[in-house]
N, C-alpha and C positions, 0 to 999 in steps of 0.2 A: 504494498499499500504506499503510495508515494505522497500523498496529501497528508499533512500533518493535522489539519482540522478533521478530516475524515478519520484518522488514526484515533485522534482525540476523542471523537462522537462514538466511534466502535469501543472504545476501552470504557468509557463511562456507562454506555447503553449495557456492557457485559457487566460491569459492576452493579448497575442497579436491579438487572434480573437476577442475577446470581444471589444478591443480599437479600432479595424476596422470595427466594425460592421458585422462580419461574423457570420452567424447563424449555429447552428449544422447542419440543413440539407444539407447547401452548402458545409460546411466542410466535412461531411461525403460522400456526394455523389463524391467530387474530390477525397478523400481518397480511396473510395471503386474503382473507375476508375484507381487508380494506383495499385490494386490488395490486398488493404486491406481487411481483414476478420472478423475484429469485427463488430458487427452491432451498432446501433444508440445508444442503449441502454447502450452497452458496453463502446462505445467512451464518451458519457455523464458521464457515471459514471467515467472513468479515468480522463475527464476533471477536476471533482471534487475531484479527489485524492481518491475514494473510490474503484477503481478497478485496479490492475497492468495488464499492457500489456507487452508482450516480446519487446526489444530494436527496432527490425525490425519493428515491426507495431506502434511504438512510432515515429519512423524517418519517415514512409510512412505519419503518420498524421502532422508531422512537414513540410515535403515536399509539401503536400497538402495545408497547411496554408500558407506556404511562397509562394506559386503561387497565392494565392488569395489576398495577401497584397500590398497596394501601395508602390512604391519606397519609402525609407527612413524611411518606419514604423517599429517599432521594429519586429525582426524577431522571429520566434519560433525555439529554439534551437535542433539540431541533438544530439544524446547521446554521440556522441564524443567530442561535444562542452562542455560538463559539467566538471567541476571541479574535478579530479581524474580519469577521463575516460583515456584509452589508447590512444594516436593519432593515432595508428595504428589499425583499427577495429579486425584484425585478431591476435593481439598482445595480449599475458597474461597481467591480471593486475598486477600491482606492488606489 
C-alpha cells in the first residue's frame, strides 16, 4: 500500500473492529450490503495493509464498521477525516 493516508485508515479501521470483536465475515457482509465490491480476501488484505482500495471503498468499509460498533467505541475514520485530506471531498488537494 503506497498511500500513507490509506494505510493509516486501514490500521485505524482494523483496530476499531478488532477492539469491538467484529469479525471479518460480519464486516464484509455489512460492507457488501452497502454496495462494496471488494471480496473478503481483498478486504482482509486491506485491513492488514497489503492491498490498497479506492477511497470510496475504504469509506464504505468505515461506514459498515461504524454501524457495528457500540456507542462510545473508537470509530473507523473516513478518508476525509485523515490529516492532509481535503475537507470538501470534491475539492482538489493542496
